[in-house]
C-alpha positions in Angstrom: 112.7 130.5 161.0 112.0 127.2 159.7 109.6 124.8 161.8 111.6 121.3 163.0 110.3 118.1 161.6 107.6 116.5 163.9 109.1 114.1 166.9 108.1 111.0 166.7 105.5 109.9 168.6 103.7 106.6 170.1 102.9 104.1 167.3 99.7 101.6 167.9 99.2 98.2 166.3 95.4 97.6 166.2 94.2 93.9 165.6 91.9 91.2 165.9 89.6 88.3 164.9 87.5 88.6 161.2 84.2 90.6 162.3 85.3 91.9 165.4 85.8 95.8 163.8 89.2 96.5 165.1 89.6 98.9 161.7 85.8 100.4 162.6 87.1 100.9 166.4 90.1 102.3 165.1 88.8 104.9 163.1 86.2 105.6 166.0 89.0 106.1 168.5 91.1 108.8 166.7 87.8 110.3 165.6 86.9 110.8 169.1 89.7 111.7 169.9 90.3 114.5 168.1 87.7 116.0 170.7 90.0 116.4 173.6 93.3 116.7 171.9 93.9 118.7 168.3 94.8 115.9 165.4 95.7 116.4 162.0 96.2 113.7 159.6 99.2 114.1 157.8 99.2 110.9 155.4 97.1 107.9 154.8 93.1 107.5 156.3 91.5 105.1 158.1 90.2 101.7 156.8 87.1 102.0 154.5 85.8 99.2 156.6 85.7 97.2 159.2 87.0 94.1 157.3 90.1 96.1 156.0 93.4 96.8 156.6 95.2 100.0 156.5 97.6 103.2 158.2 97.5 106.3 158.9 99.4 109.5 160.1 98.5 112.3 162.7 100.2 115.0 163.9 99.0 116.7 166.8 100.5 119.9 168.8 103.2 119.0 172.0 102.9 120.9 174.9 104.7 124.1 175.6 108.2 122.5 175.6 111.6 124.0 177.1 113.3 126.5 176.0 116.5 125.4 174.4 119.8 126.5 175.3 121.8 129.1 173.0 122.7 127.5 169.7 120.9 124.7 170.3 118.2 123.5 168.1 114.7 124.3 168.6 112.4 121.2 169.5 109.8 120.5 167.2 105.9 121.4 168.5 104.4 118.8 166.5 104.0 114.6 167.8 103.2 112.4 164.8 100.8 109.5 166.0 100.9 106.7 163.7 98.4 103.9 163.7 98.3 100.5 162.2 95.5 98.2 161.5 96.6 94.4 160.0 93.6 92.5 158.2 91.6 89.9 160.3 93.3 87.2 161.7 92.9 84.1 160.1 94.8 80.8 159.4 96.2 81.7 156.0 97.0 85.0 157.3 98.7 82.9 160.4 100.7 80.7 158.2 102.4 83.2 156.0 102.4 86.6 157.6 104.7 88.6 160.4 103.5 91.6 162.5 105.1 95.2 161.5 107.8 96.0 163.9 108.4 99.2 165.8 104.8 99.8 167.8 104.9 100.7 171.6 101.3 99.8 172.2 99.0 97.5 171.3 95.4 97.4 171.0 94.1 94.2 170.9 90.2 93.3 169.9 88.3 90.7 171.6 84.3 89.6 170.1 82.3 89.5 173.4 80.5 86.0 171.7 81.9 82.4 172.1 85.0 81.7 169.5 86.2 78.3 168.4 89.4 77.0 170.6 91.7 77.5 167.3 90.3 81.1 166.5 91.6 81.7 170.2 94.7 80.7 169.8 95.6 82.0 166.9 94.8 85.4 168.6 96.8 84.6 171.6 99.8 84.0 169.1 99.6 87.1 167.3 99.9 89.0 170.6 102.2 87.3 171.9 104.5 87.8 168.5 103.8 91.1 168.8 104.9 91.8 172.0 107.9 90.3 171.1 108.3 91.8 167.9 107.4 95.6 169.1 108.9 95.7 172.5 105.6 96.9 173.4 105.0 98.0 176.9 100.7 99.6 176.7 98.1 97.3 175.7 94.6 97.6 175.7 92.0 94.8 175.3 88.8 96.6 173.8 85.8 94.2 173.9 83.3 94.5 171.5 79.8 92.8 170.3 78.1 93.4 173.7 74.5 93.6 174.0 72.7 97.0 175.1 71.9 96.0 178.5 75.5 94.3 179.1 76.8 94.9 182.6 79.5 93.6 184.6 78.8 90.2 184.2 79.3 89.9 180.8 82.1 91.6 180.4 83.9 89.6 182.8 82.9 86.4 180.6 84.5 88.3 177.6 87.5 89.0 179.4 87.7 86.1 181.6 90.0 83.5 179.1 92.6 86.5 179.4 92.8 87.0 183.1 95.9 84.6 183.2 97.6 85.2 180.7 97.8 89.2 180.9 98.0 88.7 185.0 102.2 88.3 183.9 103.6 90.8 182.7 106.6 91.9 179.4 109.5 92.8 179.1 111.7 95.6 178.8 109.6 97.9 180.9 106.2 97.2 182.4 103.2 96.1 180.9 100.0 98.5 181.6 97.1 96.8 180.4 93.2 99.0 179.7 90.0 96.6 179.5 87.4 98.7 178.0 83.7 98.1 176.6 83.3 99.7 173.2 80.8 100.9 172.0 79.7 102.0 168.1 77.2 104.6 167.3 73.9 103.2 167.5 75.2 99.7 169.1 75.9 98.2 172.2 75.9 99.8 175.6 79.3 100.7 177.2 82.3 103.5 177.2 83.6 105.3 173.8 87.0 104.3 173.5 88.5 107.6 172.2 90.9 109.1 174.7 91.4 106.4 177.2 92.0 104.1 174.3 94.9 106.0 172.3 96.4 107.8 175.2 96.9 105.4 177.8 99.0 103.7 175.3 102.0 106.6 175.5 101.4 109.8 174.8 100.1 111.0 178.2 103.2 112.1 179.8 103.1 114.8 177.5 99.2 115.5 178.3 98.7 118.9 179.4 96.7 119.1 182.8 93.5 119.7 181.2 94.0 116.6 178.9 95.2 114.4 181.4 91.9 115.8 183.0 89.7 114.9 180.4 91.4 111.5 180.0 90.9 110.8 183.4 87.3 111.6 183.6 87.0 109.8 180.1 88.3 106.8 182.0 86.1 106.9 185.3 83.2 106.6 182.9 84.3 103.3 181.8 84.0 102.1 185.3 80.9 100.2 185.7 80.3 100.3 189.6 81.1 97.3 190.9 82.8 95.3 188.6 87.1 95.7 188.7 87.1 94.2 184.9 84.9 96.7 183.5 88.1 99.0 183.2 90.9 97.2 185.1 94.7 98.6 185.3 96.9 95.5 185.6 99.7 96.5 188.2 103.7 96.8 187.4 104.9 93.4 187.0 108.8 92.9 187.6 108.9 89.8 185.0 111.3 90.0 181.9 110.0 90.4 178.6 108.9 88.1 175.9 111.2 89.3 173.4 114.2 89.0 175.8 116.2 85.9 174.7 116.0 82.8 176.9 119.3 81.9 178.7 120.7 78.5 177.4 120.3 76.8 180.4 116.1 77.2 179.9 116.7 75.2 176.2 115.7 72.0 176.5 116.2 69.1 174.1 113.7 66.1 174.0 113.9 63.4 171.4 110.8 61.2 171.1 111.9 58.0 169.8 109.8 55.2 168.1 108.0 54.1 165.2 105.8 56.4 163.1 102.0 55.5 163.5 102.6 55.5 167.6 100.3 58.8 167.8 103.8 61.4 168.5 102.1 64.1 166.6 98.5 63.6 167.6 99.7 63.8 171.4 101.3 67.2 170.8 98.5 68.4 168.6 96.4 67.4 171.7 98.7 69.1 174.2 99.0 72.2 172.4 95.0 72.1 172.3 95.2 71.5 176.2 98.0 74.1 177.5 96.5 77.0 176.4 96.8 80.5 177.9 93.0 80.4 178.7 94.3 78.3 182.2 96.5 79.1 184.5 99.8 77.6 184.3 101.7 76.7 181.7 100.7 76.8 178.0 102.5 75.6 175.1 103.4 78.6 172.3 104.5 78.1 169.0 106.5 80.8 167.9 107.1 79.6 164.0 103.4 80.4 162.5 103.6 77.2 160.1 104.4 75.2 163.0 101.5 76.8 164.7 99.3 75.9 161.8 100.1 72.2 161.1 99.1 71.5 164.5 95.8 73.6 164.3 94.7 71.8 161.1 95.8 68.7 162.4 93.8 68.9 165.5 91.1 70.0 164.0 90.6 67.2 161.2 90.5 65.0 164.3 88.1 66.8 166.0 86.2 67.7 162.9 86.6 63.5 161.3 87.9 64.6 158.2 91.2 63.7 156.8 94.8 65.7 157.5 95.9 65.3 153.6 97.9 67.6 151.6 95.1 69.2 150.2 93.3 69.9 154.1 96.5 71.2 155.3 98.6 72.4 152.8 101.7 70.3 153.9 102.8 67.4 153.5 101.0 64.1 154.8 103.8 62.7 156.9 104.3 64.3 160.2 107.2 66.7 161.2 110.0 65.7 162.6 111.1 68.9 164.1 109.5 71.7 166.7 110.6 74.4 168.3 108.2 75.6 171.0 108.2 77.2 174.3 106.8 76.3 177.3 105.5 80.1 178.7 104.1 81.4 182.1 101.5 84.1 180.6 103.7 86.6 178.6 107.1 85.3 180.2 108.7 82.0 178.8 109.3 79.5 180.9 111.7 77.2 178.4 112.8 76.7 175.3 111.5 73.5 173.9 114.0 72.3 170.8 111.8 68.3 170.3 113.1 66.2 167.9 111.2 63.0 166.7 112.9 59.7 165.6 112.3 56.5 163.9 114.3 54.2 165.9 113.2 51.1 164.0 117.0 49.9 162.9 120.4 51.4 164.5 120.3 55.0 164.6 123.8 55.9 165.5 123.2 59.3 164.0 121.2 59.4 167.4 123.5 58.9 169.6 125.0 62.5 170.2 121.6 63.8 170.0 119.9 61.5 172.9 123.1 62.2 174.9 122.9 65.6 175.4 119.3 65.4 175.5 117.6 66.5 178.8 114.5 64.1 178.2 114.2 61.1 176.1 110.3 59.6 174.9 109.5 56.7 174.5 106.2 56.6 172.3 104.5 53.0 172.1 100.5 52.3 171.0 98.5 51.1 174.0 96.9 48.4 171.6 100.2 46.6 171.4 99.8 45.9 175.1 96.6 44.3 175.6 98.0 41.4 176.9 101.1 40.7 179.1 104.8 40.4 177.0 106.3 36.9 177.5 109.6 36.2 175.8 108.8 35.5 172.4 106.5 38.6 171.8 109.5 41.0 174.0 112.1 40.2 171.2 109.2 40.8 168.0 108.1 44.2 170.0 111.3 45.6 170.9 112.2 46.0 167.0 108.5 46.6 165.4 108.3 49.8 168.3 111.7 51.1 167.8 112.1 50.3 171.2 115.2 48.0 171.3 117.1 51.2 169.3 115.6 53.7 172.1 117.6 51.1 175.0 120.7 51.2 173.4 121.0 54.6 173.1 119.6 55.1 176.8 122.0 52.9 178.1 125.1 54.7 176.2 123.7 58.4 177.9 123.3 57.1 181.4 126.8 55.5 180.8 128.5 58.4 179.5 126.6 61.2 182.3 127.4 58.8 185.0 131.7 58.3 184.2 131.1 62.2 184.0 129.3 62.9 187.3 126.2 64.3 185.3 122.9 63.8 185.4 121.9 61.2 182.9 118.2 61.9 180.6 115.0 61.5 182.3 112.8 58.9 180.7 109.0 59.6 179.6 107.2 56.0 178.4 104.7 57.5 176.3 101.7 55.2 176.2 99.5 56.2 173.4 96.0 55.5 173.1 95.7 54.0 176.3 91.6 53.9 175.3 92.4 50.7 173.4 92.8 49.3 176.8 89.7 49.0 177.9 86.6 46.9 177.1 83.3 47.4 178.4 84.7 50.3 180.4 87.4 48.4 182.3 90.7 48.4 182.4 92.2 44.9 180.7 96.1 45.9 182.3 97.2 47.6 185.7 99.7 50.2 185.5 102.3 47.7 187.4 101.4 44.8 184.5 102.4 48.0 182.0 105.6 48.6 184.3 106.8 44.9 183.7 106.3 45.2 180.2 108.3 48.3 180.0 110.9 47.2 182.2 111.1 44.4 179.2 110.8 46.7 176.6 113.8 49.4 177.7 115.5 48.3 180.9 117.7 50.5 180.7 115.1 53.1 181.8 115.4 51.5 185.0 119.0 51.7 185.5 120.4 53.2 188.7 119.4 57.5 188.8 117.7 57.7 185.7 114.3 59.5 186.9 111.0 57.3 184.6 108.1 58.2 184.0 104.7 56.4 182.8 102.6 58.3 180.8 99.9 56.7 179.5 97.8 59.1 176.9 94.5 59.7 174.8 94.5 62.3 172.3 90.7 62.3 172.5 88.5 63.7 169.9 86.8 66.1 170.3 84.4 67.3 173.3 82.8 64.6 174.3 86.0 63.1 174.1 88.9 65.5 175.7 92.6 64.7 175.6 93.8 62.8 178.9 97.6 62.7 180.4 99.0 65.3 177.8 99.6 67.4 180.2 102.0 65.0 181.9 105.2 64.9 179.9 105.3 68.7 180.0 105.2 68.9 183.4 107.9 66.3 183.7 110.3 68.3 181.8 109.7 71.1 184.6 110.8 68.6 186.9 113.8 67.4 185.1 114.7 71.3 184.8 114.5 71.5 188.3 116.7 68.3 189.6 118.9 69.7 186.9 119.1 73.0 189.0 119.4 70.8 192.2 122.8 69.0 190.7 124.3 71.9 189.7 124.2 74.1 192.8 124.7 70.8 194.9 128.3 70.7 193.0 128.7 74.5 193.6 128.6 74.3 197.1 130.7 71.3 197.6 133.2 73.0 195.3 132.9 76.1 197.4 133.0 74.0 200.8 135.9 72.1 199.4 137.7 75.8 198.4 137.5 76.9 202.1 138.6 74.0 203.5 142.0 74.4 201.7 142.2 78.1 202.4 141.5 77.7 206.2 144.4 74.4 206.0 146.6 77.0 204.4 145.8 80.1 207.0 146.3 77.3 209.6 149.7 76.5 207.9 151.0 80.0 208.0 150.2 80.9 211.7 152.2 77.2 212.3 155.3 78.0 210.7 155.9 81.7 210.8 156.7 83.7 213.1 153.6 85.8 214.8 155.7 89.0 214.5 155.4 88.3 210.7 153.4 91.1 209.3 153.2 89.7 205.8 152.1 86.3 207.4 149.4 87.8 209.3 147.9 89.9 206.4 147.9 86.9 204.3 146.4 83.9 206.7 144.3 87.1 207.5 142.7 87.2 203.9 142.4 83.3 203.5 140.3 83.3 206.6 138.1 85.8 204.8 138.2 84.2 201.8 137.2 81.1 203.3 134.2 82.7 204.9 132.6 84.2 201.6 133.5 80.2 200.1 131.0 79.2 202.7 128.4 81.8 202.3 128.1 81.0 198.6 128.2 77.1 199.8 125.2 77.8 202.4 123.2 80.0 199.4 123.4 77.6 196.8 122.3 74.6 199.2 119.5 77.1 200.2 118.7 77.3 196.3 118.5 73.3 196.0 116.4 72.9 198.8 114.2 75.7 197.9 113.8 73.8 194.5 113.4 70.6 196.6 110.6 72.4 197.9 108.8 73.8 193.9 109.3 69.9 193.1 107.2 68.8 196.1 104.3 71.6 194.7 104.9 70.1 191.0 104.3 66.5 192.2 100.8 67.3 193.3 99.9 68.1 189.4 101.6 64.6 188.8 99.5 62.5 191.4 98.3 60.2 188.5 101.8 59.6 186.8 103.4 57.1 188.0 107.3 58.4 188.6 110.3 56.3 188.8 114.0 56.7 190.0 116.3 54.0 189.1 113.2 51.7 189.0 111.9 52.7 192.7 108.8 54.9 193.6 109.8 58.8 193.4 107.5 61.2 194.7 103.7 61.6 195.6 102.5 60.6 192.6 104.5 57.2 192.0 103.0 54.5 193.9 103.2 51.3 191.6 100.6 49.2 192.7 97.5 47.7 190.9 95.7 50.9 189.9 94.4 50.6 186.3 95.7 53.8 183.6 93.2 57.2 184.1 90.2 56.0 181.4 88.8 59.0 179.5 86.0 60.8 181.5 
C-alpha cells in the first residue's frame, strides 16, 4: 500500500539583526533536535553562514495514529517541519521587503550587546509585521552573544527592552513565549536551544511521552536558579491579535494644519523615537515599511547632524503629507491614526469635510514667531503667515456643524514647535498664560464653548544630550478625545433607552386605565411593556456605568498630562490644566 503524503506541520520563521547569528542558530537548533526527535531533510538545507538566508523542509515520524474508519483514508505516519531564515534586518530590507506568510512560530534572535534605537525599532517592526502576517501563536526569544560568565543579571538586561512588549498577548489564540540563552559550540555559556526552541513552537501536542519528558528536561536545564527571565513562559493573555482588524470606531482622523517649516514631520519623527515598545504604555507603530524607513532616516539625520536630502534618504526632501500609523500597547493595537498634514496658507475649501470629520485638529506654529506678545498689527500678519487664519475658519465651521447635529466637535491641539527658542540664558521669555492669549488671537475658534483645546509646547531635540520634550502629549490627548467620544455616545444611548422605557411605562398605564382588568390581551400587553421598560432601564444603567468608568480612566490619563494645559470651552479642564504663569517646560 502506498504511504500517504506527509501531513502539514509547523512552519517556523527565524530572523534577527545582522550579526546576531540567526542562520547559525537555526542550523544548530535542527542539529540538536535530531538527537531527540528523528528528523530527515527532504528539501533545501541550512544557510551556509550566519549572514545568509535560507529555507529547508524536514520530515519526522509522528506518534502512533488512531486506526482509521473502515474505508476511510489512512493517515500519514509522517509530518513535515518547514523552517525559513530571513536575511539580517537592515533599513533597506525594511523599506522594501515583506515577511513570508503562513508561519505559525517565530524565533526572534537578539544579541546581548547594545544596539542603536533605530535597529531595535526595525526589529520590533518586523516582529509586529510577522505576528500580523502569520498569525503566529508561539514565539521564542533567543538571546545570543552572552559572555562565558554571563548569569541571570546579564540575561535579564538583554531581555529588558522586550518586557512590556511581550507582556501583552496576541491574536486568534494565545501567545506563548520562551526566553532561551543560546550557547554556540565553543562560544558563550548558556543552554543549547534544540528541542526547547523548536518543539515548544507548535508540535509538543504530538510528542510521545518520552519525547515530552526529554523536552521538559531540556527546558529545566535552561533555567537559571533565581532568575525568572532565564526561561520565562508568558501566561495566556485574553487580548485580540494584532492581525485582527481594528474596529472602525477606533480609527482616529487627525488633520495637522499650518505652514511648511513649522516642524510637523520633525516632531512626528521625534515622537516615533520616544514612543517605542521598549517603554511601558503606548508606542507608535508604522505598518508601512516605507514610512518607517523615512521617519527613522529623518531622525537619524537630525541626531547625526547630516542633511536630510534625497541622496541620503532615498525619498523626496519634501514632507510626506499623509501618514497611517497605530498606537499600540504591546502587540495590541489601541487605535489606527489617519494623519494628514496640510498647508493652510491661503483658502482651503477642500479641507472643510476633512476637518469636520476629524477627531483632532493640530495647529502647528513655530515658537520663534511668538517670542514677544502679539499686538493687533502682528496678529493679522501671523494669521496669514502661519496658516492659523484658514485653520480658524475650518475649525469654526466644524464646531458649528457638530453643535447643530448634537455631536462632539473635534479636539484642537495647539502645537508650539521649537519651544527651546523661547529660552534665553536658561530663562523663559514667555508664560503659558501669555502664549494662550496669543493663540486666542490667532485661533479664537479653538476656545469656543464645547471645544477641548490643549497647548502643547514641544521640542524635537537633537540627540541623547538634547532629548525630545513634550512630544508624547498629542498622542495621549488622542486617547482623551476617544474617551470623551465614547462617553458622549454612551450618554446618548442611556438617554435614548430611558426615554423609550418611559414611553413604554406610560403606554402600559394607559392600557390599564382604558381597558377592563379582566381583558387577558390587555393584561399580557401591559405586562410585556413593563418588562421591556425594565430591560431598557437596565441598558441605560449599564451605559451610564460605562460612561462613569470612562471618567475614571480619564482622570488617570490626566496624570500623564499634568504638564499640558488643557481647556474646555476656554476654561481649565482636568488636573493638568492650570493656566497660571508657569513657563513652557524647558528641555532638561
